[in-house]
C-alpha positions in Angstrom: 28.4 55.1 115.7 32.1 55.5 115.0 32.0 51.9 113.2 29.6 53.3 110.9 31.4 56.2 109.9 34.3 54.3 108.6 31.9 52.6 106.5 30.6 55.5 104.7 34.4 56.6 104.4 35.3 53.6 102.8 32.6 53.7 100.7 33.1 57.3 99.5 36.9 56.8 98.5 36.1 53.4 97.0 33.2 55.4 94.8 36.4 58.5 93.9 38.7 55.8 92.7 36.0 54.4 90.5 35.4 58.0 88.9 38.9 58.3 88.3 39.3 58.3 84.7 41.4 55.2 83.1 44.7 56.3 81.7 45.3 54.7 78.1 48.5 54.8 76.4 48.7 55.2 72.6 51.0 54.6 69.7 51.4 54.7 66.1 53.9 53.7 63.3 55.6 55.6 61.1 57.9 54.8 58.0 61.4 56.2 57.9 63.1 56.4 54.3 65.6 57.8 52.9 67.1 58.3 49.5 70.5 58.1 48.9 71.9 58.9 45.3 75.6 59.0 44.2 76.8 62.6 43.1 76.1 63.5 39.7 79.5 64.2 37.3 79.1 66.0 33.7 81.6 65.6 31.3 81.8 67.6 28.0 83.0 65.3 25.0 82.0 67.2 22.1 81.7 70.9 20.7 78.9 72.4 18.9 79.3 73.4 15.2 77.4 75.3 12.9 79.7 75.0 10.0 80.5 77.8 7.7 77.7 80.2 6.6 77.9 82.5 3.6 75.5 85.2 3.7 74.1 86.1 0.1 73.7 89.4 -1.3 71.2 92.2 -0.9 69.3 93.5 1.9 67.2 90.4 3.6 66.3 89.6 7.1 65.8 86.7 9.8 67.6 83.7 7.9 67.6 80.9 11.1 70.6 78.4 10.9 70.4 75.4 13.1 71.3 72.2 14.4 69.0 69.9 16.5 70.3 67.6 19.4 69.8 64.9 17.6 72.4 65.8 14.8 70.3 67.7 12.2 71.1 70.3 10.0 68.7 73.3 9.0 70.0 76.0 6.3 66.8 76.6 5.0 67.2 80.1 3.7 67.8 81.1 -0.2 69.9 83.6 1.2 72.7 81.7 2.8 74.7 78.6 2.0 75.7 76.7 4.3 79.0 74.5 4.4 81.4 72.7 6.6 81.1 70.4 8.9 78.0 70.4 11.8 77.5 68.6 14.8 75.9 68.9 18.1 77.3 69.9 21.5 78.0 66.3 23.5 78.1 65.8 27.4 78.3 62.5 29.4 76.6 62.7 32.9 76.5 59.7 35.4 74.8 59.4 38.7 72.4 57.0 40.3 70.7 54.5 38.3 67.3 55.1 37.3 67.0 58.8 38.6 65.9 61.8 36.5 68.6 64.3 35.7 67.6 68.0 35.1 69.4 69.9 32.5 69.7 73.5 32.7 71.4 75.1 29.4 70.4 78.7 28.5 70.9 80.3 25.4 74.7 81.4 24.6 75.7 84.5 23.2 78.4 84.1 20.2 80.8 86.9 20.3 82.3 87.8 16.9 86.2 87.2 17.9 87.1 90.2 15.8 84.9 92.6 16.8 83.3 92.4 20.8 80.3 94.8 20.0 79.1 92.4 17.5 76.9 89.5 18.7 74.4 86.7 17.6 72.0 84.8 20.3 72.3 80.7 20.4 68.6 79.6 20.9 69.8 75.9 22.5 67.6 73.1 21.8 67.9 70.9 25.0 66.5 67.8 26.2 65.4 69.1 29.2 65.7 66.2 31.6 67.0 62.5 30.9 66.8 59.2 33.0 70.1 57.3 33.9 70.1 54.0 32.8 73.0 52.7 35.5 75.2 54.0 38.3 78.3 55.7 38.4 80.4 55.4 34.6 79.6 54.6 31.9 77.2 57.3 32.6 74.4 58.4 29.6 75.8 60.7 26.4 73.2 63.8 25.9 73.6 66.5 22.8 72.3 70.1 23.0 71.5 71.6 19.5 70.7 75.2 18.9 69.9 78.1 16.4 71.4 81.3 15.3 69.6 84.2 13.5 71.5 86.2 11.0 70.5 88.7 8.2 72.1 90.5 5.6 73.7 93.3 8.1 75.3 90.6 10.1 78.5 91.3 10.6 81.5 88.4 9.1 83.7 86.8 11.4 84.2 83.8 13.5 81.3 83.8 16.7 82.3 81.8 19.6 80.6 81.4 23.0 80.3 78.5 26.0 77.6 76.6 26.9 76.3 77.2 31.0 75.0 73.8 31.6 74.2 72.4 35.0 73.1 69.2 35.5 70.8 68.3 39.1 68.5 65.8 40.5 
């Protein structure tokens, strides 16, 4: 009888081993990327100049004078006369080839150098972004233009301000 009970126990152990879940290994492959770019270098090349603006007589408002970032000067109002050399502001940016560089240049407050309480706002003509065509020097030049609005009550004097230009990838 003993023999018989051993056979049952061995059969029961064999059934339990067969019922155990099979252990399976799983694996996956992931791609790893790293984008390395050169630091951006921004260099000033040229100031923006709207020339000399001569206000006409009488009472009038809203004459807009400007220069596009492409250098096209505009002085369309019969109430003003514009003269002198005009030019858009120029900068150079260098970094990594084929990277898109975002340009931030908010409007500029121009302050009358004879009376700091008198100001004009230069509305900036900004390209927004440029794509670099090389790595490092010589970089890529870009321009900023802008426009101001004057009226018959605009105080005479030289108005100056500075661009706050930033670039990033």
